[in-house]
C-alpha positions in Angstrom: -14.0 -29.8 27.5 -14.8 -26.9 26.7 -13.6 -26.4 23.1 -16.4 -28.7 21.5 -19.6 -26.7 22.8 -18.0 -23.8 21.0 -16.4 -25.1 17.9 -19.4 -25.3 15.5 -20.3 -21.4 16.9 -16.8 -19.7 15.7 -16.5 -21.5 12.4 -19.7 -19.8 11.4 -18.1 -16.7 11.1 -14.3 -17.3 9.8 -12.8 -20.8 10.9 -12.9 -22.5 14.0 -14.4 -20.8 17.3 -13.0 -22.2 20.6 -12.3 -21.9 24.3 -8.4 -22.1 24.6 -4.9 -24.6 25.3 -1.0 -24.3 25.1 2.2 -24.7 23.8 4.6 -28.6 25.2 8.4 -28.4 23.9 9.5 -30.4 20.2 10.9 -33.1 22.9 7.4 -33.7 24.9 7.3 -36.7 22.1 9.9 -39.1 21.4 10.0 -39.6 17.3 8.9 -43.4 18.6 5.7 -42.2 20.3 5.0 -39.9 16.7 5.7 -42.3 14.4 2.8 -44.5 16.1 0.4 -41.6 15.5 -1.9 -41.9 12.4 -0.9 -39.4 9.6 -4.8 -38.3 8.3 -5.2 -36.5 5.1 -7.3 -33.2 4.5 -7.7 -30.2 2.3 -4.0 -30.4 0.4 -2.6 -31.5 3.3 -1.4 -34.3 6.2 -0.8 -34.0 9.6 -0.1 -36.5 13.1 -2.9 -37.3 15.1 -2.9 -39.3 18.4 -5.6 -41.6 16.7 -8.6 -41.6 14.1 -9.9 -38.4 14.6 -13.8 -38.0 13.9 -14.5 -35.7 10.8 -17.0 -33.2 9.4 -17.1 -31.1 6.2 -19.5 -28.4 6.4 -20.0 -25.3 3.7 -20.8 -21.6 5.3 -21.3 -18.3 3.9 -19.4 -14.6 5.3 -20.0 -12.3 4.1 -21.7 -12.9 0.8 -19.4 -15.8 -0.2 -19.6 -19.3 0.5 -16.2 -21.2 2.1 -16.0 -24.8 2.9 -14.5 -26.6 5.9 -13.3 -29.5 7.0 -13.0 -30.5 11.1 -11.3 -33.1 12.2 -11.2 -33.8 15.9 -9.2 -36.5 17.9 -9.7 -36.6 21.5 -7.5 -38.1 23.6 -8.6 -39.7 27.2 -10.4 -36.7 28.9 -6.6 -35.3 28.7 -6.9 -33.2 25.5 -8.5 -32.8 22.0 -6.4 -32.4 19.0 -8.4 -30.3 16.3 -7.4 -29.6 12.6 -9.8 -27.0 10.7 -9.1 -26.1 6.9 -11.4 -23.6 6.0 -10.9 -23.5 1.7 -12.3 -20.7 0.3 -13.1 -19.2 -2.9 -10.8 -16.9 -3.4 -6.9 -16.9 -2.6 -6.2 -14.6 0.2 -4.2 -11.8 -0.7 -0.4 -12.2 1.0 -0.8 -8.6 1.8 -3.9 -9.1 3.9 -2.7 -12.6 5.3 -1.0 -11.1 8.3 -3.9 -9.1 9.2 -6.2 -12.0 8.9 -4.2 -13.9 11.3 -4.2 -11.4 13.5 -8.1 -10.5 13.2 -8.5 -14.2 13.5 -7.0 -14.5 16.8 -8.9 -11.6 18.3 -12.3 -13.0 17.2 -11.3 -16.4 18.9 -10.3 -14.5 21.8 -13.3 -12.5 22.2 -15.7 -14.8 22.1 -15.6 -15.7 26.0 -14.5 -12.4 28.3 -12.2 -14.8 30.8 -10.0 -15.8 27.5 -6.3 -14.2 27.0 -4.0 -14.3 24.6 -0.9 -15.0 25.9 1.7 -15.2 23.2 1.1 -15.2 19.4 4.1 -14.8 17.3 4.3 -14.9 13.5 6.0 -17.6 12.4 6.5 -19.0 8.1 5.6 -22.7 7.8 6.4 -24.3 4.7 7.0 -20.8 3.2 3.4 -19.5 4.0 2.2 -17.2 7.0 1.4 -18.3 10.2 1.1 -17.6 14.0 2.2 -20.0 16.9 -0.8 -18.7 19.5 -1.3 -19.9 23.3 -5.1 -18.8 24.3 -5.5 -19.6 28.0 -9.1 -19.0 29.9 -8.3 -20.0 33.9 -7.1 -23.7 33.7 -7.9 -24.4 30.3 -5.3 -23.9 27.7 -5.6 -23.4 23.9 -2.6 -23.6 21.5 -1.8 -24.5 18.4 -1.0 -22.9 14.6 -3.3 -20.7 12.1 -1.4 -20.9 8.4 -2.6 -19.4 5.5 -1.7 -21.1 1.9 -4.0 -19.4 -1.3 -7.6 -19.8 -0.6 -7.2 -22.3 2.3 -6.8 -21.4 6.5 -5.7 -24.0 8.5 -5.6 -24.2 12.4 -3.5 -26.9 14.2 -5.1 -26.8 17.1 -4.8 -28.5 21.0 -6.7 -28.1 24.0 -6.2 -29.1 27.6 -6.5 -28.4 31.3 -3.2 -26.5 33.0 -1.6 -29.3 34.5 -1.5 -31.3 31.2 0.5 -28.5 28.8 3.3 -30.4 29.6 2.9 -34.0 29.2 1.6 -32.9 25.5 3.8 -32.2 22.5 1.6 -29.5 20.8 4.9 -28.0 18.9 5.7 -31.9 17.3 1.7 -31.8 16.5 1.6 -28.3 14.6 5.4 -29.2 12.9 3.6 -32.3 11.5 1.3 -29.8 9.0 2.5 -31.3 5.5 1.0 -29.4 2.7 1.0 -29.9 -0.6 
């Protein structure tokens, strides 16, 4: 998968770096399957993942400000990679800047490879917080997920997979499983 090779590079600038994934319908994952997934806890959130992820924590500086971020990566049988990235900034992101921040983040991710194409970006609310559901495509590779801003944290939940796998993956169920507290 292409994502892991670019993840560290993109995180350095704002949050996560990636190449592409897509959106599968919520019904693609039966309730019994979701119940078998692992509940993962990270910075003020829980999320269901298909298996116990690899985890790493980092500190970085952007524009003179230090921020911390956790990255959780759960590959599934060379078919897909599930990612949770939580970036924690020293100050809350003002509500008046949140939509612009989300747009800039998606533009930046997409620009990391000239072959990336933003196929879809839809502004949403997730538990009262601003977010965006997105699909980025690079040839037959899809990168799909959700970005959510909550106070001083940015949550990126995404899945990367080959186009042939898109309809078989529960991307919607995955991103909807995020519980903020």
